[in-house]
Residue, then its C-alpha position, 0 to 999 in steps of 0.5 A: x503116282x499122280x497127285x490129286x488136285x486140291x479143291x478149296x471151297x470157301x463156304x459163305x457164312x449162313x444167314x444170321x439167326x434172328x436175334x431174340x430177347x431171352x426172358x426167364x419167367x418163373x423158370x421158363x425161358x421165352x425167346x421173343x422174336x420180332x414179328x417180321x415175315x411171320x405176320x404173313x402167316x397165321x398167328x395164335x395166342x396160346x395159353x400154355x397151361x390151364x389156370x396159368x395167367x400167361x399167353x404167348x403170341x406164336x407163329x411157325x417161326x417162334x414166339x413174338x409176344x408174352x402177356x402175363x396177368x397180375x393181381x387177383x382181379x385180372x385187370x392188369x397185365x404186362x406185355x413183353x415184346x422183343x424190344x420193350x415191356x408194356x403195361x395193360x390195364x382194364x378199368x372197372x368200366x371195361x376200358x383197356x389201356x396200353x402204355x409203355x412202362x414210362x407211362x407213354x400211352x400206346x393204345x386205348x380200347x373204349x367200350x361202346x354200346x351193344x358190343x361195339x368198341x373203338x380202339x384209339x391208337x396213340x398215333x392215328x385215327x380211331x379204329x372200329x373193334x366189332x364183336x361178332x357171333x361165337x366170340x369172333x372179333x374184327x378190327x377195321x379202319x373208319x372206312x370199314x377196311x378190315x385190319x385183323x380178325x380174332x377167332x377163339x380156339x377151343x381148348x379145355x380150361x384155356x383161353x386161346x385164339x387165332x389172329x388173321x391179318x390183312x395186307x393193310x393190317x400187316x403194313x401198320x407201324x403200330x401192329x404190335x400194340x394193336x395185337x396186344x390191346x385187342x387180345x387183352x380186350x378179348x380176354x377181358x370180356x365176360x366168359x360167355x362171350x369168349x367161346 
């Protein structure tokens, strides 16, 4: 009888899974992944349950940011990212501030007249944050080039929205702080403006 030849296949190791920060919040595990290529597609801010003051920025690739509201007034929140924890604060005048836990400012939303606002990133010129009909918001640079858009999604007793990014918005190094600050400002608006 003839011996069969032996074929040895050296399998290449598969690409490593993207590392995620595991976070346990009230018994629910969140795996926060870096935004990366997910910014090329549609992003959504979702509130997993009605009356739960918790919102997740998700894409088809997974969860990227987690915003958790604190206190009775809804003026404070914590932002969990794959790399850090930040604090969001809304003043009584409606201004939103985003800062690292050690107090270093990352961005500030300054409310203007007739629904116009500006966002002052820590590193760079101010950006224009405009309100449009039906709760739609856009963020643009001083020349008017749009960076991101935020459009509400209807959900029963929940506050959710879709984020669309332009190429200029995807290339910003401060994209993640801008996503957190714009969402919290949208969330902090009077209820009549969000739907």
